[in-house]
DOVEXTOR-931753 format. One record per atom (N, C-alpha, C): residue in one letter; x, y, z. Coordinates in pm, whole numbers, plus 50000, padded with zeros to 5 digits. Last residue first. Layout:
N
aXYZ ...
END
This chain:
451
a972230757513248 a971020749513184 a971160750613032 e974110769713366 e974460757713338 e973400749813245 k972730791013479 k973850793813410 k973920780813325 l970820777113627 l970270785613516 l971460788013434 a972800767313850 a971810760313766 a971380765013642 q973310793213975 q974390785513872 q973640777313788 a971100802314067 a971650812413975 a972570802813877 v970510782914245 v969630786114144 v970240790414025 v972600787214443 v972930774114380 v971720777514227 d972320815014524 d973640811014449 d973540799514370 l969950809014643 l969740816714563 l971310816514466 g971060793614870 g969900789514807 g970170795614659 e972970816114949 e973650802114933 e972510798114827 s970790831615052 s971520838414949 s972220826414903 l969590819015258 l968590821015145 l969650824915057 l971790817215459 l971490803815389 l970410807215253 e972250839815514 e973030835015434 e972580822115372 d969530848315629 d969920856015519 d971240846615418 g967850819815745 g968570830515766 g969130835415638 i964160812915796 i965500808615719 i966470821315743 s961600817515873 s962610815215978 s964200813415923 l959790817015673 l960130830915740 l961210829215850 p960610793815399 p960150797715553 p960860810015623 p960300803715075 p960970800815202 p960140800415317 l959410801314836 l958800799214940 l959070798415039 f959310808514461 f960410808914580 f959520811814728 r959260789814172 r958460799214272 r959420795514396 i959320790613850 i959980787613961 i959620796514064 v957380785013540 v957700796913660 v958390786913774 n956180770613346 n957560778213334 n957830787413433 g953690758713325 g954780749313380 g956330757113362 y951620771613245 y952360769113141 y953790760513203 t950480782213495 t949580773713407 t950360765713275 g952600775913774 g952310779413627 g951600771713539 c955940760013914 c954140764213910 c953820769413759 t958390742714104 t957800751113981 t956430752213983 l960360747914355 l959240743114307 l958890751714197 v963390738114526 v962490746114472 v961470741714407 v965680729414763 v964600726114712 v963700738414682 v969130723514689 v968270735814693 v966660728714637 g971060702814647 g970700703814752 g969490717914808 q971550698614381 q972590703614458 q972280707014594 a969170687314290 a970410675214273 a971710683614353 i967630711814292 i967690699814386 i968660689914412 a968750722614089 a969090730814190 a968650718514334 a968030708113854 a969380707213880 a969790713414022 k965150709713856 k965990698013898 k967310699413932 a965280736013806 a964580731213964 a965290718613973 v966290736813534 v966680747013657 v966300740413797 g964220721213432 g965700717713417 g966270722813554 a961920735313457 a962120721313469 a963390718413527 a962650757113316 a962000756313443 a962360747213524 l962980746313051 l964220756513134 l963780757513261 a960720736812988 a961690727513008 a962710735613056 a958920756412951 a958570747813077 a959730741013089 d958750789812818 d960060779212831 d959590767212966 p956370807812674 p956750801212775 p958020788712760 e957270836512513 e956770819212481 e956990813812591 k957840861812494 k957010858912593 k956550843212589 t961150865112341 t959640865112339 t958800862412464 g963760867612400 g963350881412293 g961930877812289 p964310834712477 p964660848712471 p964090856812363 k961330818912603 k962530821412502 k962790830412511 v961170820012970 v960810821912846 v961650820512737 f960070819313322 f961070815113198 f960660815713064 e959570838413594 e959030831813487 e959840831713352 a959950834913951 a960610838313792 a959990832713690 a958330847714233 a958360839514138 a959510844614026 v957600848214610 v958210854014476 v958630844414368 m957110854414879 m956290847114774 m956660854514645 a957730871815096 a958460856315085 a957920847715012 g956810900714929 g957270890415049 g958040877915024 s955530893514618 s955450901914711 s955800893114842 g955940895014252 g955410888114372 g955650898014495 r958230886913989 r957360891814040 r956800884914160 v960060886613684 v960290886513854 v959190893013909 d959930875313367 d959220884413477 d959950880113600 g961790862213199 g960790869813136 g960320879913245 i964750850913159 i963700849713254 i962870865313198 r966500849312916 r965440837512960 r964750838113066 a968020871012926 a966880872412849 a965820858612884 d969870879313165 d969690866813103 d967950868513052 t970620901313306 t971730896313218 t971530884113153 a968640908913465 a969100920313377 a969820915813280 q968030886313624 q967070890113489 q967830898513377 i969610888813835 i969930879113717 i969220881913581 a968240910713920 a969890911613902 a969850902013798 t965960899913998 t966060910813888 t967380912813851 l967010884014208 l966400878214072 l966160889213948 r968030898814400 r968610890414364 r968420885914216 g965670913314457 g966730918714437 g967590911814377 l963470895414527 l963390906114440 l964730910514376 l965260882714750 l964510873714647 l964430885314530 m965310905414945 m966490897614884 m966020887714784 a962550914114970 a963580924914918 a965080914714871 g961450893315104 g960890896814959 g962120907914887 i962930888215334 i962890881615247 i962750885115119 q961610914815435 q962980913215424 q963570902415319 r959070904315459 r959340917315382 r961060918915323 a959280887115666 a958760880715514 a959110894915397 r959590900115840 r960740892415805 r960550887215678 e957440911315903 e958610921615867 e959680912915815 v956120889916001 v955750899615856 v956680908615820 l957590883116220 l957390875716076 l956910882915968 g957910892916501 g958520897716378 g958310893016230 d956600872816707 d958190872816647 d958630878816541 h954210884116726 h955010888016811 h956540884116772 e952480871216522 e952230885416555 e953290891916679 f953660845816445 f953150858016326 f953170872416384 a953180834716705 a954680837216653 a954470845716507 a950560834516742 a951270839116844 a952950842316785 i949940815316518 i949630828616524 i950260837016603 s951080794416639 s951600797916512 s951240813116490 a949460786116870 a950850789016860 a951910797116754 l947120782316707 l947060796616828 l948660797016842 a947960764216567 a947260776316477 a947470785516592 a948220741616774 a949270747316671 a948900761016605 a945580742816865 a946740742916934 a947920750516863 c944130732016644 c943540742916693 c944920749516774 a945360703516588 a945630717616520 a945300731716552 i944240696816841 i945630694516815 i945990709216695 p941480696916796 p942010701716874 p943610705016903 n940380701416431 n940910693316549 n941550700316674 g938600715816294 g938800725616388 g939680713316529 g936950686716166 g936930703816140 g937560708216261 y936280662016159 y938110666716205 y937970680116199 t933630659616107 t934330653916182 t935470658116261 g932210691316004 g933040679015980 g933440672716101 g930360719615925 g930910714016011 g931720702315946 l927140732515824 l928580735015861 l929060726115953 g924230730215911 g924930728515751 g926240729615766 g923610731916164 g924120717816130 g924680717315989 l921280757616083 l921820749916203 l922570732516156 h921970771615774 h921070766315886 h921980757715975 t923440802815696 t923770787415702 t922680782415801 a924100827715752 a923070823015685 a922840809315661 d926440835615888 d924910830215969 d924100825215913 m927910844715706 m928340833815808 m927540826615898 i926600869915656 i926770856715575 i927080845715629 d926680884315908 d925430878015843 d925420872115740 a929540882915944 a928610876716002 a927440872915957 r932020881115687 r931080887115722 r929810879815805 g934330855315768 g933600863815678 g932500872815781 t936180828215715 t936090841615786 t935270849115694 v936990793615696 v936050802415656 v935890814115733 a940140774515733 a939150785415770 a938160790115661 a941680743215835 a941880756315738 a940480765415786 l944620724115919 l943750733415982 l943200739215855 p946930700415972 p946310702515906 p945030710615945 l950280716316071 l949340705416113 l948050709616002 g952400736116026 g952140722215943 g951270713115982 g951290758016146 g952560754916142 g953000739616065 a948660769116088 a948960758416173 a950360753816211 i948330786415875 i947600788515959 i947930782516104 g949490780215587 g950470785515719 g949930787215828 k946930764415486 k948300761715458 k949190768115606 a944340783515533 a944790773815565 a946480772815563 t941390806315464 t942710804515470 t942970788215514 t939070825715256 t939620812915317 t940890813615345 i936790849815339 i938370850215321 i938700837015368 l934110872915231 l934870859315270 l935930855315231 d934450897815149 d933200891915213 d933620882115289 p937610914915178 p936530905115123 p935290902815218 v938390945715109 v937990938415225 v937150928315173 i941770956314975 i940540950414955 i940050946615098 g944210968614947 g943300976814989 g941980969414978 f946520952614881 f945560957614770 f944370967314795 l947610943315107 l948420950115001 l947670955214890 e945500930415219 e945890943215255 e946710951115165 s945280906415103 s944000914315058 s944670931615114 a947280889215220 a947400897415053 a946470908015046 f947680892215564 f946760889115435 f946960895215330 m950000905115673 m949330890915729 m948600886515613 a952490909915421 a951560915315508 a950550904415596 g954190896115310 g954630908215385 g953600913015439 t953140871615234 t953380879815148 t954130895215205 r952720852815483 r953570850515310 r954100862715241 a951380863415668 a952440868115652 a953410866115547 f948700846315620 f949520845615711 f950680850615732 g948120836315276 g947790841215403 g949020838615509 t948420827015031 t948960841715039 t948910843915171 q947140803115000 q948700804714986 q948980816915038 v944550811615097 v945140796615119 v946490797715131 e942860828315000 e943980834715077 e944920821915116 d940510838114836 d940810825414848 d942410829214909 a937860860814894 a939470860614874 a940020846814913 i934740864814725 i935460856214807 i937150856814786 f932150881214762 f933090885814714 f934470877114801 v928950879914662 v929910877914742 v931220876014683 v926940904814497 v927610895114492 v928560890514592 s925480929314487 s925470919714603 s925800907214589 n926600947814315 n925500935614235 n925100926714364 v928170965614459 v927120969714395 v925930960714351 a930200944914534 a929250948414602 a928190957614546 c931290936814262 c930560926314348 c929600933914457 w932480961914182 w931310953414119 w930460942814196 d934560960714391 d933370973414406 d932330965914328 a935960935714305 a935320940214459 a934200947614445 i936860946014080 i936130932814075 i935270935214209 a938470970014153 a937110972214070 a936440958314068 n940540960514307 n939320968214385 n938220969014294 l941960942114136 l940920932514240 l939870944914293 f942700963813959 f941920953213894 f940950945614036 g944560978614086 g943130984414051 g942350971214009 p947430968013933 p947090976914036 p945470982814010 a947360937713820 a947690950013834 a946930960313926 p947980906414002 p947130913313929 p947650930613927 v950620885813988 v950380897914068 v949370904013959 i950850852714007 i950320865213897 i950040874114016 f951800824614065 f952370841214145 f952160851414051 g950940806913871 g952130815713854 g952440824913911 g948850790013976 g948950793513836 g950090804013774 e949310785314219 e949530776214113 e949820779213976 g948460817014303 g949070806214351 g949800797214235 l947730847014261 l947330837014201 l948660827714244 i946790871014486 i948170868714400 i947940855214383 p944170866714557 p944700879214573 p946040881814466 e942260846114403 e943280845714488 e944000858514507 i938710845114379 i940180847914353 i941090846714489 i935280843414331 i936340839114406 i937630838614312 v932240853814350 v933140856014260 v934220851214393 a928770842714385 a930260848014454 a931180848114333 a926340839714267 a926340840214414 a927530847114464 l924270853514004 l925620852514025 l925960851714206 n922310862413857 n922350848713907 n923660844213970 a922360884913826 a921380883213906 a921600869913915 a924850889013676 a924960894413814 a923680889413914 g925370868513434 g924600877813469 g924370879213639 v927080849513273 v926360847713392 v925490857613411 q928070864313013 q927860847713035 q927180843113149 k927970890813067 k927330883112915 k927130871412944 d929220894913302 d927670902313257 d927220895013135 i931660885513248 i930980882313365 i929430885013337 v932890899813075 v932390886013026 v931640879913148 s932660926413169 s932120922013058 s931890907513033 i934480918613392 i933260923313408 i932330920513306 a936820914413214 a936700903713313 a935080905813364 r937470941513121 r937270928613042 r936570918513105 t937450959413347 t936360959613268 t936290950213161 a939770946813443 a938790944913521 a937530947913412 a941720955413263 a941510941713277 a939980937413340 e941620984413310 e941420979113164 e940870963413171 a942000989513545 a941140990113542 a940620983213404 g944740977113543 g944060970313633 g942970972613579 s946550975913219 s945980981013347 s944980972813399 l947630949813040 l946480956213064 l946740963913182 g949650932212909 g949770943512936 g948730953712930 d949110903312947 d948120906612870 d948470925312867 h951660892013039 h951060888112947 h950130895312835 f952210909413258 f953170904613174 f952800899013046 p949670907713406 p950200920813335 p951420918113249 y946860897113411 y948050889213399 y949100902313323 s943580896313541 s944840904313522 s946090897813506 v941580871413404 v942540877713515 v943190885113473 p938320863613243 p940020865513251 p940630870813331 a936440839113415 a936780849613370 a938320852013322 r934250810113399 r935190817413430 r935770828313344 y931770793713628 y932150802013521 y933540808113533 v929570768813762 v931020773613748 v931350780713606 e927460750513741 e927400766213768 e928640771613822 g928280719613856 g928240728013759 g928010743813797 a931630697913915 a930570703613927 a929930716213867 f932660676513635 f932980687313735 f931370692413784 p932840642413509 p932230657613540 p932390663313662 g936730644113527 g935080648313512 g934090638813545 f939150634813528 f938470632513676 f937100637113666 g940980638913313 g940110627313302 g939370623813483 s942410667113475 s942320657713329 s941650641513385 k942970680713682 k941590678413629 k941580669013514 y945570683013760 y944890687813860 y943430680013816 p947890687013607 p947880676213646 p946240673713728 m946010696913346 m947030685113396 m947830695413492 s944230719913347 s943830705013343 s945010698013393 k943450752013563 k944640740513480 k944000725213480 a941720763013727 a941740764913552 a942620751613491 t939600753313937 t941000755413908 t940500756713765 l936340750813993 l937170762113994 l938510764513928 a936480721513952 a935680729113858 a936260744213857 m938020714914162 m938350711814039 m938090720313932 t936180720514347 t937340733214369 t938270727414227 l934490701914330 l934200714614304 l935140724714282 n935600678614403 n934970680214273 n934810696214239 t939110690314525 t938120679714532 t937100684414393 r941480701314501 r941360688814421 r940220681814469 g941920738414430 g941780728014528 g941670714114426 h942230764114300 h941380763614431 h941040749014504 y943840784514072 y944010770114137 y943140771714307 a943510800813769 a943040798113941 a943390783013964 h943690808113539 h945240804913557 h944500802813722 d940880829513501 d942060820913459 d943170819913517 f938580823913784 f939240832713710 f940510825613633 a935130817713892 a936500820313905 a936790823713798 v931870823713994 v932570828413879 v934160825713952 v929000807614022 v930070810814064 v931140814113984 a925470805414069 a926760806314005 a927770809314031 q923260806914247 q924040796314231 q925230794714147 r921430822214545 r921860822514409 r922780808314395 g920980831114793 g919950823614702 g920380821214565 t922820842314947 t922360848314823 t921250844814756 f923590822315135 f923310836215155 f922290842215027 k924150796715004 k923100797015100 k922460813715093 r926420805814824 r925080804014795 r923930802514871 a928320811315050 a927620825014935 a926150818914882 i928480786915182 i927540798215269 i927000808015146 k929670776414940 k928280767215004 k927360777515072 v932020789614889 v931160787314810 v929480783714850 a933210780715112 a932860796715142 a931680793215019 n933160751415125 n932120758415211 n932120773815208 e935300750214921 e934050744714928 e932750753514992 v937330763415065 v936560769114948 v935390762614943 a937800745115275 a937600758515295 a936720762315177 e938740724615114 e937430720415181 e936870732915213 a941100734115021 a940180728714925 a938580731715009 g942640734615239 g942400745615156 g940990744515090 s941170714615525 s942240717715418 s941820729315343 n939480712615741 n940580708915735 n941870710615629 f938010740615929 f937810727315866 f939300721415834 l935720764916089 l937000756116062 l936890743716018 a934170796816086 a934350780716082 a935500775716058 s933720829916217 s934820816916128 s934250805416141 k932770862516188 k932560847516234 k933510840116129 k932520899016200 k932910885416150 k932710871416232 a931600934316203 a931660918416266 a931740905916168 h934420953516019 h932860945516057 h933020932816109 d937030959315945 d936400960516111 d934850957716144 g939380941715759 g937920945815789 g937250946815946 p941320910415731 p941020924715672 p939510929815711 t941760890316026 t941500894215893 t941020907615862 l941780890416292 l943010895516210 l942850896716069 r939720887916407 r939730900116455 r941430901316381 n938840862816308 n937860873916308 n938640885416316 l941050848516426 l940620850516263 l939950862416271 a940470849216686 a941980852716630 a941600856416484 e938030833516698 e938320850816753 e939410856416709 a938720808316604 a937580817816541 a937860830516575 v940710800916810 v941240803416673 v940280810916595 a938940801217029 a939920809117036 a940370811516896 v937150781016964 v936470791216976 v937670803016962 y939120762416935 y938590759816823 y937780773716870 g939880757117218 g940930758517138 g940270765016972 e937840750617370 e938050767317371 e938870766617262 y935280730317254 y936330730917355 y936730744617303 p932170711217220 p933090721317210 p934390719917275 s931020679017157 s931420685417269 s932520696417255 i930060678316850 i929520671116998 i929900675017108 m931480695016726 m929940695916675 m929290686616793 f934050691716777 f933220701316806 f932010700216792 c935170659916872 c934650665316768 c933750676816832 t937100652117035 t935920651717080 t934940652116972 h940510646517057 h939440647316969 h937940644817062 t942910644217246 t943020642917067 t942030647616989 f943820662417540 f942820652517455 f943140653317316 a946390663017707 a944870665917729 a943900659217692 a948530659417520 a948430649217670 a947000653417731 v948250672817304 v947800658617323 v947980650617453 q948370697617409 q947200696617391 q946960678517364 r951390696317483 r950250698317579 r949050695017526 t952030692717230 t952450684417321 t951260686017422 v951390717117074 v950840704717024 v951050694417153 a952910738217251 a951570736117218 a950840722817200 e955370731517133 e954820729417317 e953730728817319 v955680732716908 v955960718116933 v955350719817118 v954850761316857 v954100745816810 v954460736916892 r957300772116982 r955910775217034 r954910764416984 p959260758516813 p958950755816962 p957370762716989 h958520745116510 h958780760616576 h958510755816700 a958550725616294 a959060726016482 a959160736116493 n959500747716049 n959290736716079 n959690733016225 g958270781216026 g959240772616028 g959070759716054 v956100797415972 v957000800216106 v958070789616131 g955500782315754 g956030800015758 g956840802515871 t954940757215632 t955540760615741 t956320775715746 v953560761215388 v952800757815491 v953720760515645 a954280765515124 a953870777615199 a953130774715313 i955100738415048 i954360748114943 i953560757315059 g957070731515234 g955920725415217 g954560731315133 s958950756315138 s958130752915305 s956860744815281 g960830762114953 g959290755514957 g958440754415036 l963650762614994 l962720773714967 l961200770614890 d965880748215200 d964270744715175 d963470758315132 i968660731815175 i968020743915178 i966630741615146 l969410699315287 l969040705415186 l968450720715227 s971640677015379 s970880687315449 s970700698615328 n972050641815426 n972110655615368 n971520664615418 g971570621215583 g972440627415624 g972420644115564 d969790604815473 d971300597415425 d972200610915498 a967230611315507 a967650598815584 a969450595515543 d967740650515517 d967190633415464 d968100626415525 i966370675215650 i967490667615657 i966900652915611 i966120710715542 i965240699415569 i966480687715524 v966410746315670 v967010730715613 v965990720715626 g965630767015813 g965530771415649 g966300754715572 g964500756516100 g965030769616036 g964910770615883 g964020721116021 g963740730816100 g964830742016041 a963500686516011 a963520700415939 a963380711716020 a964160648015916 a964130664616022 a963880674515935 v963720633315716 v963670627815849 v963630639215966 a962900624015409 a963030633915513 a962790630715644 a964110610315134 a963250607915256 a963650617415348 i963970623814817 i964730623514965 i963630618215043 p963370641514554 p963450626114564 p964500622014697 v960890662714517 v962090660614585 v962510646414608 t958350659014444 t959200666214384 t960420665114427 h955840632414391 h956910638614472 h958010648014384 a952550620714338 a954050623314302 a954830629014418 v950150597114339 v950720606314444 v952130609814419 g949600578314161 g948930591914123 g949700604214192 a950040556114250 a950960559814150 a950890577014153 a949710550514588 a949320550214443 a950100562214356 v952060531114732 v951530544314734 v951300544714604 a953940508114770 a952680508514842 a951890521314812 a955930509714569 a955320497714598 a953870497814652 a956820533514607 a956570531214467 a955790517214470 k957810532814851 k956540544814806 k956090540814687 r959990516814825 r958600510514910 r957350521814880 a961430534714691 a961030520214639 a959930513714699 l961850555314867 l961030555814728 l960710543214688 l963510542115049 l962140548715106 l961320548214956 e965590535914896 e965000524114964 e963560528114975 r966780562914853 r966130553014751 r965160544714808 s967300571115107 s966280580115041 s965820565314931 h969450554615135 h968460553815263 h967200558315183 p970950562914923 p970730549214924 p969440547615039 g970090597114812 g971290585714854 g970190570514872 p968830611314511 p968770607014620 p970130596414669 i971630632214553 i970240629314576 i969580622214482 p975010617614646 p974210621214576 p972710623614621 t975760625715013 t975440613414914 t975090622514790 l976370646615145 l977260637015165 l976880626515083 l975900681415146 l975650670515046 l976600656815096 r974280706015299 r975340698515323 r974980682815246 r973700737315402 r973530730315284 r974800718015288 e972790748715719 e973980748715639 e973390737715514 q972470750516038 q971690758115931 q972880755715805 m971890721716246 m973050730916169 m971950734716040 l968640729616428 l969410720216340 l970680729516259 g967270742616607 g968460738416654 g969280729116573 p964550743216508 p965330755016454 p967010749416531 g963430711716402 g963350721916484 g964330734016426 g963860677516477 g963760687916387 g963940701016447 v965250641516460 v964910656316575 v964920667016493 s966030616416412 s964530622916346 s964220634616466 q969280614516369 q968190611416439 q967260619116409 p970520606916002 p970640611516133 p969350608816236 a971980572815912 a970760581415872 a970830593516043 t975310567215783 t974230565915904 t973240575415929 a976510566915584 a975820554615569 a975080557815706 s977850591015583 s976650590915521 s975970580415516 d978700602815865 d978760595415795 d977620590015708 t979000640615895 t978260627415931 t978810618115822 m981630662915999 m980660652315850 m980350642915920 
END
């Protein structure tokens, strides 16, 4: 055991001991010190979920400044899919930093940006000609996807869905459905954004075809296909509650878009890069988006995002109409190429499926004996449990928050989500071991039992 008064070295990666270890209560004294500095120096609106000062991470653990080792079931919100400080990423980033850190691709292009675009064009769904553009964040990718769709179609309206989350910028706040904490008090928002009902099988009981008919009826009546530039949807809705649409729903929406020359955008910022047991969640549903947005897991923890899609759509924008000072930064591109190599060659897609089988199996077993779990759903290493009042479908946000808080206190990082705040989501890094994952689920199960 490490002396709790001594902070561990700030060295991460898979070499860390893969164990849950609590040397102090959470937060410990060193973490409390940093959190006090945060309160004094950082804007109050920047919240945090886990009250620790992280100093290292790797495999399936996060180490705090007090020597505590927490099981990571959040991956920094689905970012560190390959694992924190993955050796491929560390090596590639170190090499790139020593070469150059920035030129701005719009000023002096470099090979890394082009190589990432080539990889995305190859890996994303569909065998049609594709092109890509790189940006900094998921929200920025979504903004640009909408911009590209509007330019290509000459139309302005955009449809998003109930329970959607697409970002925190002005346009993406308009696309996002949930008010608190993402939108409240920040308007007015960008115009010509409309909302349609999504397929939510646990609550609406509709088949995919029925839910699609309902959504298309709303779109036809409230917007009209002739005015519509794009429809945007997460194949599995993330912040809205890990909602998996009923079979056929996405296909029917995509088909309607194709018939009406509407650009179909799949927001795969959270679902992309092996997270769902496929390289992209669109593959699970047999859909081929016109445009696909990616970020989060793309670069092993470095900020990078992309829009990839049909070459004719991507090329519709005039010269200079796309870009940004830091978009496709060379260090982030090096990390992305290393991460993509790991996804393709280290068995991480199959590992996501294995993790999914463990998560779904364990959570459905708990659900069978606890009526407070209304639904268990997801795919691969993107699984959630929805908490309800027993015998009803009434959301129980307090229970979800209480279970998450208790699990964190016992050294397991879990995150809540959902429009109603009543969902706990499981997003472990694909580098986590079975024993550590099983122990993390044990802790969550005990927290639920004691709630």
